[in-house]
N, CA and C of each residue as an Amber inpcrd file, in Angstrom:
protein
   192
   1.8500000   2.8440000 -10.9420000   1.4280000   3.5770000  -9.7650000
   2.5630000   4.5100000  -9.3630000   2.2180000   5.7710000  -9.1090000
   3.2210000   6.7090000  -8.6120000   2.6300000   7.5060000  -7.4580000
   3.4720000   8.2770000  -6.8230000   3.0720000   9.0050000  -5.6210000
   1.9180000   9.9690000  -5.8740000   1.8330000  10.5390000  -7.0610000
   0.7650000  11.4990000  -7.3380000  -0.6040000  10.8260000  -7.3940000
  -0.6420000   9.5370000  -7.6430000  -1.9110000   8.8210000  -7.7150000
  -2.4600000   8.4360000  -6.3490000  -1.6150000   8.4210000  -5.3300000
  -2.0340000   7.9500000  -4.0070000  -3.2360000   8.7000000  -3.4560000
  -3.2890000   9.9900000  -3.6220000  -4.3820000  10.7750000  -3.0610000
  -5.5910000  10.8500000  -3.9800000  -5.4240000  10.5790000  -5.2580000
  -6.5330000  10.7090000  -6.2090000  -7.3210000   9.4220000  -6.3920000
  -6.6670000   8.2860000  -6.2640000  -7.3010000   7.0150000  -6.5720000
  -8.2430000   6.5870000  -5.4460000  -9.3580000   5.9680000  -5.7970000
 -10.3020000   5.4420000  -4.8100000  -9.5670000   4.4810000  -3.8810000
  -9.8190000   4.5910000  -2.5880000  -9.0710000   3.8120000  -1.6010000
  -9.2680000   2.3000000  -1.7890000 -10.4310000   1.8680000  -2.2350000
 -10.6650000   0.4380000  -2.4430000  -9.8570000  -0.0990000  -3.6230000
  -9.7410000   0.6960000  -4.6520000  -8.9150000   0.3150000  -5.7980000
  -7.4460000   0.3180000  -5.3910000  -7.0370000   1.3410000  -4.6400000
  -5.6680000   1.4260000  -4.1440000  -5.3230000   0.2020000  -3.3060000
  -6.2120000  -0.1860000  -2.4120000  -5.9910000  -1.3570000  -1.5670000
  -5.7820000  -2.6050000  -2.4220000  -6.6110000  -2.8000000  -3.4160000
  -6.4690000  -3.9650000  -4.2910000  -5.1630000  -3.9740000  -5.0570000
  -4.7910000  -2.8260000  -5.5910000  -3.5360000  -2.7260000  -6.3410000
  -2.3430000  -3.0040000  -5.4340000  -2.3330000  -2.3600000  -4.2690000
  -1.2100000  -2.5140000  -3.3490000  -1.0840000  -3.9600000  -2.8840000
  -2.1810000  -4.5720000  -2.4880000  -2.1080000  -5.9590000  -2.0290000
  -1.6860000  -6.9120000  -3.1460000  -2.1090000  -6.6260000  -4.3700000
  -1.6710000  -7.4640000  -5.4950000  -0.1650000  -7.3050000  -5.7300000
   0.3200000  -6.0650000  -5.6870000   1.7570000  -5.8300000  -5.8650000
   2.5560000  -6.5110000  -4.7570000   2.0570000  -6.4510000  -3.5260000
   2.7380000  -7.1080000  -2.4120000   2.7440000  -8.6250000  -2.5960000
   1.6570000  -9.1730000  -3.0790000   1.5520000 -10.6200000  -3.2640000
   2.4320000 -11.1130000  -4.4090000   2.4890000 -10.3590000  -5.5020000
   3.1430000 -10.8620000  -6.7120000   4.5560000 -10.3230000  -6.9580000
   4.8500000  -9.1200000  -6.4800000   6.1040000  -8.4800000  -6.8690000
   7.0500000  -8.1340000  -5.7250000   6.5280000  -7.8430000  -4.5510000
   7.3690000  -7.3080000  -3.4730000   7.2420000  -8.1500000  -2.2110000
   8.3720000  -8.3670000  -1.5590000   8.3890000  -9.1870000  -0.3580000
   8.0930000  -8.4100000   0.9140000   7.9820000  -7.0820000   0.8310000
   7.6880000  -6.2760000   2.0080000   7.1360000  -4.9220000   1.5750000
   6.5480000  -4.2250000   2.5360000   6.0540000  -2.8800000   2.2690000
   7.2080000  -1.9430000   1.9220000   8.3280000  -2.0860000   2.6270000
   9.4980000  -1.2460000   2.3470000   9.9880000  -1.4400000   0.9120000
   9.9840000  -2.6770000   0.4390000  10.4060000  -2.9540000  -0.9350000
   9.4400000  -2.3300000  -1.9410000   8.1460000  -2.4160000  -1.6700000
   7.1350000  -1.8220000  -2.5430000   7.3240000  -0.3070000  -2.6180000
   7.5120000   0.3170000  -1.4630000   7.6840000   1.7650000  -1.4330000
   8.9620000   2.1900000  -2.1510000  10.0430000   1.4540000  -1.9770000
  11.2920000   1.7800000  -2.6510000  11.1690000   1.5820000  -4.1600000
  10.5520000   0.4940000  -4.5720000  10.4200000   0.1770000  -5.9950000
   9.6170000   1.2480000  -6.7380000   8.5300000   1.7100000  -6.1170000
   7.6670000   2.6910000  -6.7660000   7.9700000   4.1290000  -6.3610000
   8.9910000   4.3290000  -5.5330000   9.3840000   5.6710000  -5.1320000
   8.3360000   6.3820000  -4.2900000   7.6720000   5.6300000  -3.4280000
   6.6210000   6.1910000  -2.5930000   7.1890000   6.6590000  -1.2630000
   6.5840000   7.6950000  -0.7100000   6.9550000   8.1860000   0.6080000
   6.7310000   7.0800000   1.6290000   7.6390000   6.9500000   2.5930000
   7.5880000   5.8590000   3.5730000   6.2580000   5.7860000   4.3150000
   5.6520000   6.9170000   4.6470000   4.4310000   6.8770000   5.4360000
   3.1540000   7.1990000   4.6930000   3.2610000   7.8220000   3.5410000
   2.0750000   8.3180000   2.8390000   1.0900000   7.2070000   2.4840000
   1.5810000   6.1080000   1.9520000   0.7100000   4.9970000   1.5820000
   0.0340000   4.4100000   2.8150000   0.8070000   4.1300000   3.8410000
   0.2570000   3.5500000   5.0730000  -0.7480000   4.4870000   5.7250000
  -0.4480000   5.7860000   5.7400000  -1.3610000   6.7580000   6.3390000
  -2.6820000   6.8290000   5.5800000  -2.6070000   6.8060000   4.2680000
  -3.8380000   6.8610000   3.4620000  -4.7040000   5.6380000   3.7240000
  -4.0940000   4.4620000   3.7670000  -4.8730000   3.2490000   4.0000000
  -5.3320000   3.1510000   5.4560000  -4.5180000   3.5980000   6.3910000
  -4.9050000   3.5870000   7.7980000  -6.1090000   4.4960000   8.0310000
  -6.1470000   5.6450000   7.3880000  -7.2700000   6.5670000   7.5140000
  -8.5700000   5.9510000   7.0040000  -8.4520000   4.9360000   6.1570000
  -9.6250000   4.2510000   5.6150000  -9.8940000   2.9230000   6.3120000
  -9.1410000   2.6400000   7.3740000  -9.4100000   1.4580000   8.1710000
  -8.5880000   0.2280000   7.8350000  -7.4370000   0.4020000   7.2020000
  -6.5810000  -0.7290000   6.8400000  -5.1890000  -0.5220000   7.4010000
  -4.5880000  -1.5780000   7.8930000  -3.2160000  -1.4980000   8.3840000
  -2.3980000  -2.6150000   7.7520000  -1.1070000  -2.3830000   7.6640000
  -0.2070000  -3.3570000   7.0640000   0.0800000  -4.4760000   8.0520000
  -0.0500000  -5.7100000   7.5960000   0.2650000  -6.8990000   8.3800000
   1.5270000  -7.5160000   7.7850000   2.6820000  -7.3420000   8.4500000
   3.9380000  -7.8340000   7.8790000   4.0240000  -9.3620000   7.8150000
   3.3120000 -10.0590000   8.6760000   3.3440000 -11.5260000   8.6410000
   2.7070000 -12.0710000   7.3720000   1.6540000 -11.4050000   6.9070000
   0.9730000 -11.8310000   5.6860000   1.3240000 -10.9740000   4.4900000
   2.1310000  -9.9340000   4.7190000   2.5700000  -9.0240000   3.6590000
   1.3730000  -8.4710000   2.8820000   0.4060000  -7.9350000   3.6300000
  -0.7520000  -7.3170000   2.9920000  -1.4340000  -6.3380000   3.9570000
  -2.2310000  -5.4640000   3.3870000  -3.0370000  -4.5660000   4.2010000
  -4.3440000  -5.2690000   4.5060000  -4.7610000  -5.1690000   5.7760000
  -5.9880000  -5.8180000   6.2390000  -6.8380000  -4.8030000   6.9790000
  -8.1220000  -5.0930000   7.0490000  -9.0550000  -4.2640000   7.7890000
  -8.7200000  -4.2930000   9.2750000  -8.8810000  -3.1430000   9.9370000
  -8.6060000  -3.0630000  11.3820000  -9.5760000  -3.9050000  12.1870000
């Protein structure tokens, strides 16, 4: 996954990939963004626009 894919990929697929990466590889959203070289707000903004927000207690994006 790279930054160029964020806007092209279907949001439901993106949500699944991101939550899987958070569950298996990264302990926080900041770590995920740093590891994959993603813009600090771009991922969150894309998912927020589709009705999902990051829950740091569960380390995953959830429906609003």
